[in-house]
C-alpha positions, 0 to 999 in steps of 0.5 A: 850140274849134279854129281854121283859120289858115293858117300863114305857111309855106304857100302858097295858090292865087289867080286872076289877078283875085283877086290883091293887092298885095304878096301873098305866097306865092301860086300861079298857073296861067296861059297866057302870052300876050305877050312883051316885050322883054328889057332889061338893067339894070346894077347899082350893083354894076357887075353887069348883068342881064336882065328882061323882062315877060310878058303871063299871063292865066287864065280871068278876068283877064290881069297881067304878070309879070316875069322876070329872067336864065334864067327869061326863057328859060323860058317861051313864048307860048301855054303854061301854066305854074305860078307856085308861091310867087310874089307880087304887087308893086307897080312904078310904080303897077302890080300885077305878078306876081314870081317871086322868089328862092324860087319856082318856074315849072313846065308845066302841063297845065291848059287854058283853055276861055277866056282872059280879056284883056280884064281886065288886073289889071296896066292898073289904078293901084295906089297902092304900099302901101310908101309913105306919103302925106303929103297932107292928113295930118300931117308924121311927122317926116319933114323937119320939120312943124309938128304933129310937133314933130320938126324944129319950129324953135320946139322948138330954140329959134327965134325963130319971127319972126326965124328966128334963135337967141336 
């Protein structure tokens, strides 16, 4: 019996409409349709970095691509590029493409008959899968909920009526 298991080190090609939150090692061919204003970010370490959001699209959808520092100057509106070994991130409940440290951007010869800017994946509200929701569920030991047992006053010898140690 044989299995077709994709290695964690392999990248895979995706269309913009098929990009999923926190998806890693993706290759996306796109056309740059808009460039936002570059802004400076000051890190706690004192370093200053430039960051810029681009709107990119293919024949299925559009999405925001966030680039940093020297990568900002590498793209031009109207040109087609390939992002290799990139990833999808969620920032402020918005799906975004990122190049990251290990990704590359190269010119691409793909010609799109039509670009789909009507379906913008970044305008859809996405809950960040990395954040835990406390709504409606039990408290998992963060801050002392009764059902968790962790941090519950009764489990530490407090009298529940008087809120004092006995």
